N, CA, C and O atoms as a DFTB+ gen file, in Angstrom:
708 C
 N C O
     1  1     200.402    -140.434     -64.290
     2  2     199.329    -141.393     -64.444
     3  2     199.574    -142.538     -63.476
     4  3     200.689    -143.055     -63.414
     5  1     198.576    -142.941     -62.729
     6  2     198.695    -144.037     -61.777
     7  2     197.623    -145.059     -62.088
     8  3     196.431    -144.776     -61.963
     9  1     198.041    -146.246     -62.491
    10  2     197.118    -147.321     -62.811
    11  2     197.535    -148.525     -61.997
    12  3     198.711    -148.890     -61.989
    13  1     196.603    -149.141     -61.321
    14  2     196.935    -150.337     -60.555
    15  2     196.159    -151.497     -61.149
    16  3     194.939    -151.430     -61.300
    17  1     196.860    -152.538     -61.476
    18  2     196.266    -153.746     -62.028
    19  2     196.564    -154.873     -61.057
    20  3     197.641    -155.468     -61.113
    21  1     195.640    -155.173     -60.177
    22  2     195.889    -156.149     -59.127
    23  2     195.914    -157.577     -59.637
    24  3     196.531    -158.438     -59.010
    25  1     195.262    -157.853     -60.757
    26  2     195.241    -159.207     -61.263
    27  2     196.648    -159.723     -61.503
    28  3     196.962    -160.858     -61.145
    29  1     197.498    -158.904     -62.105
    30  2     198.872    -159.311     -62.386
    31  2     199.856    -158.599     -61.499
    32  3     201.065    -158.758     -61.664
    33  1     199.366    -157.816     -60.559
    34  2     200.196    -157.193     -59.546
    35  2     201.231    -156.235     -60.126
    36  3     202.381    -156.217     -59.686
    37  1     200.829    -155.448     -61.102
    38  2     201.730    -154.458     -61.658
    39  2     201.133    -153.085     -61.416
    40  3     199.950    -152.847     -61.656
    41  1     201.971    -152.200     -60.940
    42  2     201.551    -150.833     -60.695
    43  2     202.304    -149.956     -61.681
    44  3     203.535    -149.925     -61.665
    45  1     201.592    -149.252     -62.529
    46  2     202.245    -148.383     -63.494
    47  2     202.331    -146.985     -62.896
    48  3     201.312    -146.345     -62.638
    49  1     203.551    -146.520     -62.680
    50  2     203.780    -145.205     -62.122
    51  2     203.866    -144.193     -63.254
    52  3     203.370    -143.075     -63.119
    53  1     204.472    -144.557     -64.337
    54  2     204.493    -143.745     -65.544
    55  2     204.312    -144.704     -66.706
    56  3     204.182    -145.911     -66.500
    57  1     204.301    -144.192     -67.901
    58  2     204.068    -145.077     -69.045
    59  2     205.200    -146.076     -69.246
    60  3     205.001    -147.098     -69.903
    61  1     206.387    -145.806     -68.696
    62  2     207.510    -146.719     -68.910
    63  2     207.971    -147.447     -67.648
    64  3     208.761    -148.385     -67.752
    65  1     207.518    -147.059     -66.484
    66  2     207.999    -147.641     -65.234
    67  2     206.950    -148.572     -64.633
    68  3     205.788    -148.198     -64.475
    69  1     207.374    -149.786     -64.302
    70  2     206.494    -150.753     -63.654
    71  2     207.117    -151.184     -62.338
    72  3     208.321    -151.432     -62.259
    73  1     206.302    -151.269     -61.322
    74  2     206.756    -151.743     -60.022
    75  2     205.923    -152.969     -59.687
    76  3     204.697    -152.942     -59.785
    77  1     206.586    -154.033     -59.296
    78  2     205.885    -155.254     -58.955
    79  2     205.390    -155.192     -57.518
    80  3     206.126    -154.792     -56.616
    81  1     204.145    -155.589     -57.309
    82  2     203.545    -155.635     -55.975
    83  2     203.321    -157.093     -55.605
    84  3     202.672    -157.837     -56.341
    85  1     203.860    -157.494     -54.467
    86  2     203.680    -158.864     -53.993
    87  2     202.192    -159.179     -53.867
    88  3     201.457    -158.408     -53.249
    89  1     201.733    -160.287     -54.433
    90  2     200.334    -160.678     -54.228
    91  2     200.045    -160.891     -52.738
    92  3     200.917    -161.317     -51.981
    93  1     198.846    -160.597     -52.343
    94  2     198.477    -160.635     -50.923
    95  2     198.523    -162.031     -50.316
    96  3     198.520    -162.175     -49.094
    97  1     198.566    -163.065     -51.161
    98  2     198.442    -164.431     -50.639
    99  2     199.614    -165.351     -50.974
   100  3     199.497    -166.564     -50.797
   101  1     200.736    -164.820     -51.451
   102  2     201.880    -165.664     -51.803
   103  2     202.902    -165.624     -50.674
   104  3     203.577    -164.618     -50.454
   105  1     202.995    -166.736     -49.971
   106  2     203.882    -166.876     -48.815
   107  2     205.267    -167.359     -49.269
   108  3     205.404    -167.878     -50.377
   109  1     206.283    -167.194     -48.431
   110  2     207.622    -167.691     -48.782
   111  2     207.638    -169.187     -49.117
   112  3     208.344    -169.609     -50.032
   113  1     206.859    -169.989     -48.376
   114  2     206.875    -171.432     -48.636
   115  2     206.292    -171.775     -50.001
   116  3     206.665    -172.792     -50.585
   117  1     205.379    -170.945     -50.525
   118  2     204.868    -171.176     -51.875
   119  2     206.010    -171.068     -52.889
   120  3     206.171    -171.928     -53.755
   121  1     206.785    -170.013     -52.765
   122  2     207.868    -169.758     -53.720
   123  2     208.972    -170.802     -53.582
   124  3     209.460    -171.323     -54.586
   125  1     209.368    -171.111     -52.356
   126  2     210.447    -172.086     -52.154
   127  2     210.035    -173.489     -52.619
   128  3     210.835    -174.204     -53.222
   129  1     208.808    -173.872     -52.341
   130  2     208.307    -175.169     -52.814
   131  2     208.244    -175.219     -54.335
   132  3     208.549    -176.244     -54.944
   133  1     207.853    -174.118     -54.934
   134  2     207.798    -173.989     -56.384
   135  2     209.191    -174.179     -56.996
   136  3     209.350    -174.908     -57.975
   137  1     210.188    -173.522     -56.416
   138  2     211.563    -173.646     -56.922
   139  2     212.072    -175.077     -56.791
   140  3     212.715    -175.596     -57.704
   141  1     211.789    -175.707     -55.673
   142  2     212.217    -177.096     -55.464
   143  2     211.559    -178.027     -56.482
   144  3     212.191    -178.959     -56.978
   145  1     210.291    -177.770     -56.788
   146  2     209.588    -178.600     -57.772
   147  2     210.229    -178.451     -59.150
   148  3     210.434    -179.444     -59.848
   149  1     210.544    -177.227     -59.541
   150  2     211.203    -177.013     -60.836
   151  2     212.538    -177.746     -60.861
   152  3     212.861    -178.434     -61.830
   153  1     213.304    -177.594     -59.799
   154  2     214.628    -178.217     -59.722
   155  2     214.520    -179.745     -59.837
   156  3     215.332    -180.385     -60.505
   157  1     213.520    -180.308     -59.187
   158  2     213.366    -181.768     -59.208
   159  2     212.912    -182.291     -60.566
   160  3     213.153    -183.452     -60.896
   161  1     212.254    -181.439     -61.356
   162  2     211.741    -181.876     -62.656
   163  2     212.714    -181.665     -63.808
   164  3     212.491    -182.169     -64.909
   165  1     213.777    -180.935     -63.565
   166  2     214.775    -180.784     -64.623
   167  2     214.989    -179.357     -65.075
   168  3     214.623    -178.398     -64.394
   169  1     215.588    -179.249     -66.237
   170  2     216.081    -177.977     -66.744
   171  2     214.969    -177.000     -67.132
   172  3     215.040    -175.824     -66.776
   173  1     213.974    -177.451     -67.835
   174  2     212.909    -176.592     -68.331
   175  2     211.581    -177.311     -68.105
   176  3     211.413    -178.460     -68.511
   177  1     210.648    -176.632     -67.460
   178  2     209.431    -177.299     -67.002
   179  2     208.192    -176.575     -67.516
   180  3     208.132    -175.346     -67.518
   181  1     207.209    -177.351     -67.950
   182  2     205.917    -176.814     -68.348
   183  2     205.135    -176.475     -67.075
   184  3     204.994    -177.331     -66.202
   185  1     204.628    -175.250     -66.951
   186  2     203.909    -174.865     -65.728
   187  2     202.698    -175.750     -65.404
   188  3     202.324    -175.880     -64.239
   189  1     202.092    -176.350     -66.417
   190  2     200.948    -177.239     -66.157
   191  2     201.390    -178.443     -65.321
   192  3     200.645    -178.909     -64.459
   193  1     202.590    -178.942     -65.573
   194  2     203.124    -180.052     -64.780
   195  2     203.387    -179.611     -63.352
   196  3     203.210    -180.393     -62.417
   197  1     203.802    -178.383     -63.178
   198  2     204.066    -177.867     -61.835
   199  2     202.783    -177.770     -61.020
   200  3     202.762    -178.116     -59.839
   201  1     201.722    -177.302     -61.652
   202  2     200.447    -177.196     -60.953
   203  2     199.986    -178.536     -60.420
   204  3     199.512    -178.638     -59.288
   205  1     200.129    -179.569     -61.247
   206  2     199.749    -180.920     -60.814
   207  2     200.630    -181.394     -59.671
   208  3     200.139    -181.956     -58.692
   209  1     201.936    -181.165     -59.798
   210  2     202.884    -181.620     -58.786
   211  2     202.684    -180.900     -57.452
   212  3     202.702    -181.518     -56.387
   213  1     202.495    -179.595     -57.532
   214  2     202.380    -178.802     -56.310
   215  2     200.995    -178.877     -55.681
   216  3     200.831    -178.610     -54.491
   217  1     200.007    -179.240     -56.480
   218  2     198.654    -179.300     -55.957
   219  2     198.148    -177.920     -55.550
   220  3     197.250    -177.807     -54.715
   221  1     198.716    -176.886     -56.132
   222  2     198.310    -175.522     -55.788
   223  2     196.950    -175.219     -56.387
   224  3     196.549    -175.796     -57.398
   225  1     196.266    -174.318     -55.749
   226  2     195.027    -173.839     -56.326
   227  2     195.371    -173.158     -57.638
   228  3     196.406    -172.501     -57.750
   229  1     194.527    -173.310     -58.604
   230  2     194.783    -172.762     -59.930
   231  2     195.013    -171.254     -59.870
   232  3     195.813    -170.722     -60.639
   233  1     194.334    -170.573     -58.983
   234  2     194.446    -169.111     -58.945
   235  2     195.739    -168.607     -58.317
   236  3     196.102    -167.453     -58.545
   237  1     196.445    -169.410     -57.545
   238  2     197.664    -168.921     -56.887
   239  2     198.927    -169.198     -57.702
   240  3     199.894    -168.445     -57.587
   241  1     198.953    -170.245     -58.514
   242  2     200.160    -170.604     -59.247
   243  2     200.675    -169.475     -60.145
   244  3     201.881    -169.230     -60.147
   245  1     199.829    -168.777     -60.908
   246  2     200.354    -167.666     -61.712
   247  2     201.016    -166.582     -60.855
   248  3     201.986    -165.955     -61.280
   249  1     200.496    -166.369     -59.666
   250  2     201.084    -165.364     -58.768
   251  2     202.434    -165.835     -58.225
   252  3     203.360    -165.038     -58.073
   253  1     202.537    -167.122     -57.938
   254  2     203.811    -167.677     -57.477
   255  2     204.849    -167.537     -58.591
   256  3     205.999    -167.184     -58.331
   257  1     204.446    -167.811     -59.817
   258  2     205.343    -167.647     -60.965
   259  2     205.778    -166.189     -61.080
   260  3     206.957    -165.912     -61.297
   261  1     204.840    -165.256     -60.936
   262  2     205.169    -163.829     -61.013
   263  2     206.159    -163.418     -59.931
   264  3     207.109    -162.682     -60.200
   265  1     205.936    -163.896     -58.703
   266  2     206.839    -163.542     -57.597
   267  2     208.227    -164.110     -57.868
   268  3     209.223    -163.399     -57.733
   269  1     208.304    -165.381     -58.248
   270  2     209.599    -166.008     -58.525
   271  2     210.325    -165.287     -59.661
   272  3     211.545    -165.126     -59.622
   273  1     209.585    -164.862     -60.653
   274  2     210.174    -164.119     -61.765
   275  2     210.646    -162.731     -61.312
   276  3     211.733    -162.295     -61.690
   277  1     209.851    -162.050     -60.519
   278  2     210.219    -160.718     -60.017
   279  2     211.424    -160.766     -59.094
   280  3     212.197    -159.810     -59.022
   281  1     211.583    -161.878     -58.389
   282  2     212.745    -162.061     -57.523
   283  2     213.954    -162.576     -58.308
   284  3     215.009    -162.853     -57.737
   285  1     213.780    -162.697     -59.618
   286  2     214.851    -163.151     -60.523
   287  2     215.308    -164.582     -60.212
   288  3     216.484    -164.919     -60.347
   289  1     214.346    -165.412     -59.792
   290  2     214.636    -166.809     -59.454
   291  2     214.353    -167.748     -60.618
   292  3     214.906    -168.845     -60.696
   293  1     213.482    -167.299     -61.526
   294  2     213.130    -168.096     -62.701
   295  2     213.091    -167.189     -63.921
   296  3     213.057    -165.963     -63.812
   297  1     213.095    -167.823     -65.073
   298  2     212.791    -167.098     -66.300
   299  2     211.750    -167.915     -67.048
   300  3     211.771    -169.146     -67.023
   301  1     210.848    -167.219     -67.706
   302  2     209.826    -167.881     -68.502
   303  2     210.283    -167.806     -69.953
   304  3     210.478    -166.724     -70.507
   305  1     210.446    -168.962     -70.544
   306  2     210.933    -169.063     -71.921
   307  2     209.821    -168.702     -72.907
   308  3     208.653    -168.608     -72.529
   309  1     210.193    -168.500     -74.170
   310  2     209.226    -168.150     -75.210
   311  2     208.132    -169.209     -75.362
   312  3     206.986    -168.880     -75.670
   313  1     208.482    -170.464     -75.147
   314  2     207.494    -171.539     -75.283
   315  2     206.615    -171.683     -74.037
   316  3     205.750    -172.558     -73.980
   317  1     206.842    -170.817     -73.035
   318  2     206.041    -170.853     -71.814
   319  2     206.644    -171.691     -70.705
   320  3     206.180    -171.632     -69.566
   321  1     207.666    -172.468     -71.012
   322  2     208.310    -173.279     -69.992
   323  2     209.068    -172.392     -69.013
   324  3     209.433    -171.258     -69.324
   325  1     209.291    -172.932     -67.836
   326  2     209.958    -172.199     -66.764
   327  2     211.303    -172.841     -66.485
   328  3     211.435    -174.064     -66.429
   329  1     212.297    -171.983     -66.312
   330  2     213.661    -172.444     -66.046
   331  2     214.207    -171.657     -64.858
   332  3     214.004    -170.447     -64.764
   333  1     214.900    -172.346     -63.955
   334  2     215.545    -171.663     -62.836
   335  2     216.702    -170.814     -63.357
   336  3     217.432    -171.230     -64.257
   337  1     216.862    -169.630     -62.789
   338  2     218.027    -168.806     -63.074
   339  2     219.175    -169.299     -62.194
   340  3     218.996    -170.187     -61.361
   341  1     220.339    -168.717     -62.388
   342  2     221.479    -169.061     -61.537
   343  2     221.122    -168.791     -60.067
   344  3     221.415    -169.603     -59.189
   345  1     220.490    -167.645     -59.815
   346  2     220.071    -167.314     -58.451
   347  2     219.053    -168.327     -57.938
   348  3     219.111    -168.726     -56.775
   349  1     218.121    -168.746     -58.793
   350  2     217.131    -169.749     -58.405
   351  2     217.772    -171.058     -57.980
   352  3     217.360    -171.666     -56.993
   353  1     218.780    -171.491     -58.726
   354  2     219.505    -172.721     -58.383
   355  2     220.239    -172.533     -57.057
   356  3     220.246    -173.432     -56.216
   357  1     220.861    -171.357     -56.869
   358  2     221.555    -171.083     -55.606
   359  2     220.595    -171.140     -54.423
   360  3     220.941    -171.639     -53.352
   361  1     219.384    -170.624     -54.627
   362  2     218.389    -170.647     -53.553
   363  2     217.968    -172.076     -53.244
   364  3     217.866    -172.450     -52.075
   365  1     217.722    -172.880     -54.275
   366  2     217.304    -174.269     -54.067
   367  2     218.392    -175.073     -53.367
   368  3     218.100    -175.861     -52.467
   369  1     219.629    -174.881     -53.768
   370  2     220.732    -175.671     -53.236
   371  2     221.335    -175.079     -51.969
   372  3     222.077    -175.756     -51.258
   373  1     221.023    -173.832     -51.689
   374  2     221.718    -173.111     -50.631
   375  2     221.254    -173.400     -49.228
   376  3     220.147    -173.886     -48.998
   377  1     222.124    -173.090     -48.301
   378  2     221.822    -173.115     -46.873
   379  2     220.812    -171.998     -46.595
   380  3     220.821    -170.979     -47.286
   381  1     219.966    -172.168     -45.624
   382  2     218.880    -171.224     -45.363
   383  2     219.376    -169.786     -45.182
   384  3     218.710    -168.849     -45.622
   385  1     220.525    -169.598     -44.546
   386  2     221.045    -168.232     -44.367
   387  2     221.463    -167.617     -45.694
   388  3     221.273    -166.420     -45.912
   389  1     222.033    -168.431     -46.586
   390  2     222.397    -167.954     -47.917
   391  2     221.139    -167.573     -48.693
   392  3     221.093    -166.540     -49.361
   393  1     220.126    -168.423     -48.593
   394  2     218.854    -168.164     -49.264
   395  2     218.286    -166.817     -48.809
   396  3     217.889    -165.990     -49.630
   397  1     218.255    -166.613     -47.513
   398  2     217.711    -165.366     -46.981
   399  2     218.524    -164.167     -47.451
   400  3     217.960    -163.136     -47.818
   401  1     219.828    -164.298     -47.441
   402  2     220.701    -163.211     -47.877
   403  2     220.463    -162.873     -49.342
   404  3     220.343    -161.701     -49.699
   405  1     220.396    -163.884     -50.183
   406  2     220.175    -163.676     -51.620
   407  2     218.825    -163.017     -51.879
   408  3     218.721    -162.102     -52.696
   409  1     217.797    -163.482     -51.183
   410  2     216.462    -162.920     -51.394
   411  2     216.337    -161.501     -50.830
   412  3     215.612    -160.677     -51.387
   413  1     217.031    -161.215     -49.738
   414  2     217.030    -159.840     -49.200
   415  2     217.591    -158.864     -50.224
   416  3     217.158    -157.715     -50.306
   417  1     218.554    -159.331     -50.998
   418  2     219.177    -158.470     -52.003
   419  2     218.217    -158.070     -53.116
   420  3     218.395    -157.016     -53.727
   421  1     217.207    -158.885     -53.392
   422  2     216.292    -158.576     -54.503
   423  2     214.897    -158.147     -54.055
   424  3     214.134    -157.623     -54.867
   425  1     214.547    -158.352     -52.806
   426  2     213.186    -158.058     -52.337
   427  2     212.877    -156.561     -52.349
   428  3     211.715    -156.166     -52.444
   429  1     213.912    -155.731     -52.252
   430  2     213.679    -154.287     -52.242
   431  2     213.105    -153.758     -53.549
   432  3     212.673    -152.607     -53.609
   433  1     213.095    -154.572     -54.585
   434  2     212.504    -154.160     -55.856
   435  2     211.010    -154.443     -55.912
   436  3     210.347    -154.107     -56.894
   437  1     210.486    -155.053     -54.875
   438  2     209.083    -155.445     -54.840
   439  2     208.360    -154.604     -53.788
   440  3     208.853    -154.416     -52.676
   441  1     207.200    -154.109     -54.158
   442  2     206.371    -153.391     -53.205
   443  2     205.487    -154.380     -52.469
   444  3     205.127    -155.410     -53.038
   445  1     205.135    -154.110     -51.254
   446  2     205.355    -152.913     -50.449
   447  2     206.681    -152.911     -49.689
   448  3     206.934    -152.009     -48.890
   449  1     207.539    -153.928     -49.934
   450  2     208.811    -154.002     -49.198
   451  2     209.675    -152.770     -49.444
   452  3     210.308    -152.257     -48.522
   453  1     209.701    -152.304     -50.667
   454  2     210.502    -151.127     -51.002
   455  2     210.089    -149.949     -50.115
   456  3     210.942    -149.288     -49.522
   457  1     208.798    -149.690     -50.025
   458  2     208.291    -148.588     -49.213
   459  2     208.540    -148.828     -47.731
   460  3     209.010    -147.933     -47.029
   461  1     208.231    -150.018     -47.253
   462  2     208.395    -150.331     -45.825
   463  2     209.859    -150.241     -45.415
   464  3     210.178    -149.649     -44.384
   465  1     210.747    -150.819     -46.206
   466  2     212.173    -150.805     -45.865
   467  2     212.714    -149.383     -45.876
   468  3     213.478    -149.003     -44.989
   469  1     212.325    -148.595     -46.874
   470  2     212.779    -147.199     -46.906
   471  2     212.306    -146.421     -45.689
   472  3     213.064    -145.639     -45.116
   473  1     211.056    -146.632     -45.290
   474  2     210.534    -145.954     -44.084
   475  2     211.259    -146.436     -42.839
   476  3     211.584    -145.635     -41.963
   477  1     211.516    -147.741     -42.751
   478  2     212.215    -148.286     -41.585
   479  2     213.662    -147.806     -41.521
   480  3     214.182    -147.545     -40.437
   481  1     214.310    -147.690     -42.670
   482  2     215.676    -147.164     -42.675
   483  2     215.701    -145.733     -42.142
   484  3     216.615    -145.350     -41.411
   485  1     214.695    -144.951     -42.513
   486  2     214.640    -143.550     -42.093
   487  2     214.214    -143.398     -40.634
   488  3     214.757    -142.561     -39.912
   489  1     213.249    -144.202     -40.201
   490  2     212.657    -144.024     -38.872
   491  2     213.076    -145.067     -37.839
   492  3     212.906    -144.839     -36.642
   493  1     213.613    -146.195     -38.270
   494  2     214.021    -147.328     -37.419
   495  2     212.856    -148.167     -36.910
   496  3     213.032    -149.345     -36.600
   497  1     211.676    -147.577     -36.820
   498  2     210.488    -148.355     -36.447
   499  2     209.259    -147.662     -37.013
   500  3     209.252    -146.454     -37.251
   501  1     208.222    -148.459     -37.219
   502  2     206.925    -147.954     -37.661
   503  2     205.884    -148.388     -36.645
   504  3     205.983    -149.470     -36.067
   505  1     204.898    -147.551     -36.432
   506  2     203.782    -148.004     -35.605
   507  2     202.979    -148.997     -36.445
   508  3     203.066    -149.000     -37.673
   509  1     202.214    -149.819     -35.784
   510  2     201.363    -150.768     -36.494
   511  2     200.388    -149.999     -37.387
   512  3     200.042    -150.465     -38.473
   513  1     199.951    -148.841     -36.940
   514  2     199.038    -148.021     -37.742
   515  2     199.721    -147.556     -39.033
   516  3     199.105    -147.573     -40.099
   517  1     200.991    -147.140     -38.942
   518  2     201.730    -146.722     -40.142
   519  2     201.925    -147.896     -41.095
   520  3     201.779    -147.759     -42.309
   521  1     202.256    -149.041     -40.529
   522  2     202.443    -150.256     -41.320
   523  2     201.137    -150.638     -42.013
   524  3     201.138    -151.010     -43.186
   525  1     200.035    -150.546     -41.292
   526  2     198.721    -150.862     -41.846
   527  2     198.351    -149.877     -42.948
   528  3     197.772    -150.268     -43.962
   529  1     198.680    -148.608     -42.757
   530  2     198.376    -147.585     -43.766
   531  2     199.133    -147.877     -45.059
   532  3     198.564    -147.771     -46.146
   533  1     200.401    -148.243     -44.954
   534  2     201.188    -148.601     -46.142
   535  2     200.560    -149.824     -46.815
   536  3     200.385    -149.845     -48.034
   537  1     200.230    -150.823     -46.034
   538  2     199.631    -152.048     -46.569
   539  2     198.303    -151.767     -47.261
   540  3     198.016    -152.335     -48.314
   541  1     197.504    -150.902     -46.678
   542  2     196.205    -150.565     -47.246
   543  2     196.352    -149.860     -48.595
   544  3     195.540    -150.063     -49.498
   545  1     197.384    -149.035     -48.727
   546  2     197.630    -148.366     -50.020
   547  2     197.851    -149.382     -51.134
   548  3     197.370    -149.198     -52.252
   549  1     198.575    -150.448     -50.830
   550  2     198.871    -151.454     -51.848
   551  2     197.796    -152.528     -51.952
   552  3     197.626    -153.138     -53.007
   553  1     197.072    -152.759     -50.863
   554  2     196.062    -153.822     -50.829
   555  2     194.768    -153.288     -50.222
   556  3     194.443    -153.605     -49.078
   557  1     194.037    -152.489     -50.974
   558  2     192.801    -151.945     -50.407
   559  2     191.739    -153.007     -50.163
   560  3     190.801    -152.784     -49.399
   561  1     191.882    -154.162     -50.811
   562  2     190.870    -155.208     -50.648
   563  2     191.334    -156.357     -49.804
   564  3     190.441    -156.874     -49.133
   565  1     192.405    -156.815     -49.702
   566  2     192.754    -157.970     -48.877
   567  2     193.796    -157.563     -47.850
   568  3     194.816    -158.231     -47.681
   569  1     193.530    -156.470     -47.174
   570  2     194.527    -155.859     -46.302
   571  2     194.983    -156.796     -45.188
   572  3     196.185    -156.945     -44.971
   573  1     194.065    -157.422     -44.486
   574  2     194.446    -158.298     -43.357
   575  2     195.335    -159.447     -43.831
   576  3     196.379    -159.716     -43.238
   577  1     194.921    -160.114     -44.888
   578  2     195.715    -161.229     -45.419
   579  2     197.068    -160.717     -45.920
   580  3     198.093    -161.372     -45.729
   581  1     197.066    -159.553     -46.557
   582  2     198.311    -158.958     -47.059
   583  2     199.260    -158.634     -45.913
   584  3     200.458    -158.894     -46.019
   585  1     198.759    -158.082     -44.839
   586  2     199.605    -157.760     -43.685
   587  2     200.269    -159.027     -43.153
   588  3     201.459    -159.029     -42.839
   589  1     199.499    -160.090     -43.057
   590  2     200.042    -161.370     -42.606
   591  2     201.148    -161.850     -43.558
   592  3     202.207    -162.292     -43.112
   593  1     200.899    -161.760     -44.854
   594  2     201.888    -162.178     -45.855
   595  2     203.156    -161.338     -45.762
   596  3     204.261    -161.879     -45.779
   597  1     203.003    -160.021     -45.663
   598  2     204.160    -159.120     -45.580
   599  2     204.980    -159.428     -44.334
   600  3     206.208    -159.492     -44.394
   601  1     204.302    -159.619     -43.206
   602  2     205.020    -159.939     -41.966
   603  2     205.732    -161.289     -42.061
   604  3     206.835    -161.448     -41.537
   605  1     205.104    -162.261     -42.727
   606  2     205.760    -163.565     -42.888
   607  2     207.020    -163.449     -43.734
   608  3     208.053    -164.027     -43.396
   609  1     206.940    -162.702     -44.837
   610  2     208.131    -162.494     -45.663
   611  2     209.190    -161.728     -44.879
   612  3     210.367    -162.088     -44.909
   613  1     208.783    -160.684     -44.184
   614  2     209.734    -159.884     -43.401
   615  2     210.447    -160.714     -42.351
   616  3     211.659    -160.592     -42.176
   617  1     209.698    -161.561     -41.649
   618  2     210.298    -162.421     -40.620
   619  2     211.172    -163.501     -41.253
   620  3     212.285    -163.750     -40.789
   621  1     210.677    -164.139     -42.304
   622  2     211.443    -165.194     -42.973
   623  2     212.792    -164.670     -43.463
   624  3     213.817    -165.334     -43.303
   625  1     212.788    -163.488     -44.054
   626  2     214.020    -162.925     -44.606
   627  2     214.848    -162.176     -43.563
   628  3     215.951    -161.712     -43.853
   629  1     214.313    -162.061     -42.356
   630  2     215.043    -161.353     -41.313
   631  2     215.140    -159.863     -41.586
   632  3     216.142    -159.233     -41.250
   633  1     214.106    -159.297     -42.193
   634  2     214.094    -157.877     -42.536
   635  2     213.517    -157.024     -41.411
   636  3     214.127    -156.051     -40.969
   637  1     212.332    -157.411     -40.964
   638  2     211.646    -156.656     -39.930
   639  2     210.742    -157.590     -39.145
   640  3     210.397    -158.682     -39.598
   641  1     210.368    -157.133     -37.954
   642  2     209.490    -157.947     -37.117
   643  2     208.610    -157.029     -36.274
   644  3     208.892    -155.844     -36.102
   645  1     207.553    -157.611     -35.765
   646  2     206.637    -156.883     -34.896
   647  2     207.128    -156.998     -33.454
   648  3     207.649    -158.034     -33.041
   649  1     206.954    -155.927     -32.706
   650  2     207.344    -155.945     -31.298
   651  2     206.455    -156.903     -30.523
   652  3     205.362    -157.247     -30.973
   653  1     206.920    -157.330     -29.366
   654  2     206.165    -158.289     -28.563
   655  2     204.826    -157.724     -28.092
   656  3     203.892    -158.477     -27.819
   657  1     204.737    -156.401     -27.998
   658  2     203.468    -155.796     -27.582
   659  2     202.567    -155.447     -28.772
   660  3     201.524    -154.816     -28.600
   661  1     202.975    -155.863     -29.987
   662  2     202.205    -155.647     -31.221
   663  2     201.944    -154.181     -31.538
   664  3     200.933    -153.855     -32.159
   665  1     202.846    -153.288     -31.117
   666  2     202.651    -151.857     -31.375
   667  2     203.562    -151.306     -32.464
   668  3     203.236    -150.295     -33.086
   669  1     204.703    -151.959     -32.704
   670  2     205.688    -151.429     -33.644
   671  2     206.226    -152.515     -34.558
   672  3     206.195    -153.704     -34.241
   673  1     206.717    -152.069     -35.691
   674  2     207.451    -152.922     -36.617
   675  2     208.880    -152.383     -36.611
   676  3     209.097    -151.191     -36.822
   677  1     209.855    -153.265     -36.368
   678  2     211.258    -152.879     -36.280
   679  2     212.056    -153.467     -37.421
   680  3     211.790    -154.582     -37.870
   681  1     213.036    -152.712     -37.888
   682  2     214.003    -153.208     -38.850
   683  2     214.939    -154.176     -38.120
   684  3     215.463    -153.845     -37.057
   685  1     215.148    -155.354     -38.676
   686  2     216.031    -156.342     -38.048
   687  2     217.430    -156.237     -38.637
   688  3     218.406    -156.061     -37.908
   689  1     217.521    -156.344     -39.938
   690  2     218.816    -156.358     -40.630
   691  2     218.951    -155.128     -41.489
   692  3     217.977    -154.610     -42.036
   693  1     220.184    -154.672     -41.596
   694  2     220.471    -153.614     -42.543
   695  2     220.296    -154.205     -43.931
   696  3     220.864    -155.252     -44.243
   697  1     219.511    -153.537     -44.760
   698  2     219.164    -154.057     -46.081
   699  2     219.717    -153.117     -47.139
   700  3     219.681    -151.896     -46.989
   701  1     220.221    -153.700     -48.194
   702  2     220.632    -152.926     -49.360
   703  2     221.715    -151.941     -49.097
   704  3     222.478    -152.057     -48.139
   705  1     221.775    -150.953     -49.973
   706  2     222.847    -149.965     -49.917
   707  2     222.493    -148.809     -49.029
   708  3     223.290    -147.884     -48.871
């Protein structure tokens, strides 16, 4: 059974397995700014206060929360408040290279990175057409914006980059096991 629920970015592969799909519009700076805001406000923060502080559009904040949670940077408490995890604190306090290293370790659990990284490990490069085809599978409606987001995350984390002639996507760093 294959069910895709884009509103909350969960793809059900079987009745018990869920794979998180990065929202098409959540950039690295959204997540990092979100973590810094939580850190500056204290131990446990009401998300409504974060929305006011960040000035984010109402529709993007839930997605930023989902991404931060999927990356194991925050936990959402029973009362709805948000708390940084140990990894979240390390990311906020860490040097940029440490941040990138820590996030590379967890990004492989998020689609389409899991698929792209596995293909890049096997092939070493993808044509832009192959990259677009993968992106279209996960984002049939906001493909262009999604491609931009995926490339920004890939470049920020030092995972992959586009060639200077815009024909290929190359693996930059060895990722995972």
